[in-house]
N, C-alpha and C positions, 0 to 999 in steps of 0.2 A: 107474347112468343113463348111456345113450347120449350121446355130444356129437353125433352125426350125428343131425338131426333133418329129416326130409324133409317135415314140416308147416310148416315156417318159410317164411316170404316170404323175409326177409333172412338168409342162412345164415352170414354172416360177421360175427363180433364180434370186435373187437381186445381185447388183455389190459387195456386200460384201461376198457372197457366201450363204446366206440365202435361203432355199428351202421354196417357199410358197405351203404348202401342202392344204391349201384351195381350191386351183384350180387344177384339174386334165383332162386330156385327156380322154374323156370318152370311146375310143375305148380300153384304157389300164384298165379298171375298170370295164365295163360293161360286165361281164362274164353271158350272158343270151341267149340261143337259139332263143328266139322270139324278140331280139333286134339287129338291125343292125345299126352301126353308121360309119361314114365317118371319113377320116384323119383331125386332126387339130381341131375337134370341142371339145368344153370344157364347163367344168360346174364349177361353182364357189359357194363353199357353206361357210358360215360363220365357220363350224365346219367340219373336216374331217368326213366322213361316212364309217362305216363298212360296207354298202351295198348299194351302189349307185343305183343299179337296182331296189331294193325293195321301195327305197324311190322315184325315178323318175318316176316309173311305177307300184305303189304298187298293182293294180290288174291284172297285167300282169303275168298269172300262166303257168306253163310247160303245163296244158291241154287246154289253151286258144286258141281261134280261129283265132286270129289277131295277127299284130305283131308291133312294133314300129320302125319306118325306119327315121334314122337321116343322114342328107349329111355332105358333107364337110365345116370347117369352120364356123359353127355354134356355136353361143355364147350364153350359157344359164345361167341365174343369179340365184342367192340365191332363194331356196324355190320353183321353178318351180316344176309343176308335170303333168304327162299325166295321165289322166283317162281314161281307156280302156275299152273295151265292157264287160269284165267281172264282171265290177262293176256294170252294169245294174241289175235290177230285172226284173221279170216279169210282165208286166203291162195290160195283157188282162184278167186277172181275178178278182176276188172281193177282193182279198186282195195281196199286192205286198210281203208280209212276205215270207221269204225263209226258209220254214220248215225245208226242206230236208238237208239243210247246218247243222242243229243242231241234225240230227237222224241218224247220220253215224254210223255204226258197223263193225264188222269185215268183215261182209258179203258184205259191199259195195264195187263195183268194180270199176276201173279207167272208166269205160264207165260209170256208174253212176255219177261219179264226173264230166266227160265231158258233160254229159245232165244236170247238175247242171249249169255249166258255159255258156250254150248256151241260148243266148237272142233271142228272136222274130226277132228283127230288128237290126241284127249285122250290124253295120256302116263300116264295113272293117277296113284296118290298117290305122295308126296314122303316118302320113308321113311329116317330116321337110326337105325341099330342101337345096340348100347350100347357105352360108353366110346369115342364118338368126339370129336376134337377138331377143331373148325372155328374158322380163325383169322380173324383182324382182317379185317372188310369183305369177306369171301366171301360169293360169291353162288351160289345152288343153283338150278337152272334145273328146269322142270316134271317131274315123273315120276322123279326121280334117286332111284336107292336107294345110300346111303352105308354099307358094310358095317361089321361090328363091329371096334372098334378102329384105324379109319383115321384119318388125319390131313390136314386140308385146310389147305395153305398160305394165307397172307394175301393179301387181293385176287383169289384165285383166282375163275375164272367156272366152276363144275362144269356140262358138258352132258350128260356121260354117267355111268353107274352106277361108282361106286368100290369095287375089291374090298376085302374084309376086310384088317385089319392092312397096309395100303399108304400111302403118301404120294403126295399128289397136289399140283401146284401151277401157277399159270400161267393165261393167258387164251388159248383154252380150258385147263381144267386138263389136265394131262398126267400120266402115270405118272412118280415119282421114283425110288422104292424099295420092296420090301418089307421089312416092319420087321424079320421074323424068318423062319426057314425053316419050310417047310412041317410039319415034325415038332412044333415048338412050336407053332404056330397050330392044329393038330388038338388038341394037349391044352389049349390056351387054350377052345376052343369046346367042348370036354367038361367042364372045369371049370366055366365059366361062373359065375365069382366074383361079378358083378354079380348074381344071383341068391340069394347066401348071406344068411343072416341080417344084421342090422346089427352086432348083437353079434360076430359072427365075422368080418366085415370089419375092425372097429375093433380088433379083437385081432391081425388079421395084416396091418395095413397096410403093414409095412415088406416084407413079402413080397410083397404085391401090386404095390406100385412097384419092387420090385426087378429082380434080372436071373436069380435062382436057380429054374430051372423045375421040378428037382427039391424044392426046399422048397414050391413052390406046388402040387405036384401030389400031395406027403404030406398036404395038407391036405383031400383030397377027402373 
């Protein structure tokens, strides 16, 4: 029987049977039709949350025009938040104040609310690909795409797309280094170990977390 089970809400259990409720598989707790999460992607918060969707993406509403898409085996640390397009204010007028938000009445329609959430420069979906590590209290701004295998440093503010297998950090987040040379990255993208069966992954964990690209390639 596989020890990795993406259907668990709490995937960490200590040898003494203690369940670590601060760590959750996001697929099991993000019940939001504008959030799509792949298997085995987890979030760790110092306290268990009542509503993970409203914490991770607090401005992603049912009427929002964009979505949050998270791939497989993504690792998200405490305090990370995705700021989506609905957080933006209209910028082309003399004032950015959202007057209409505070003037709703019983006559306000769903269409009116949708118009309030529209922004002149919608940057599209926020996308996190596979095997990405997002560090402590990082903030991901609207429409950003984070490539496979990227690492986001703690407390970074990510305002631009992050290339695959790169490390970024700071405010605004800047390129720090590329994790592997281009040849290894090409091989990793061809192998896509995150799409393997869970049995194959479990049987080869030491190679997946190791540094021998020949050994990994031999498993194709």
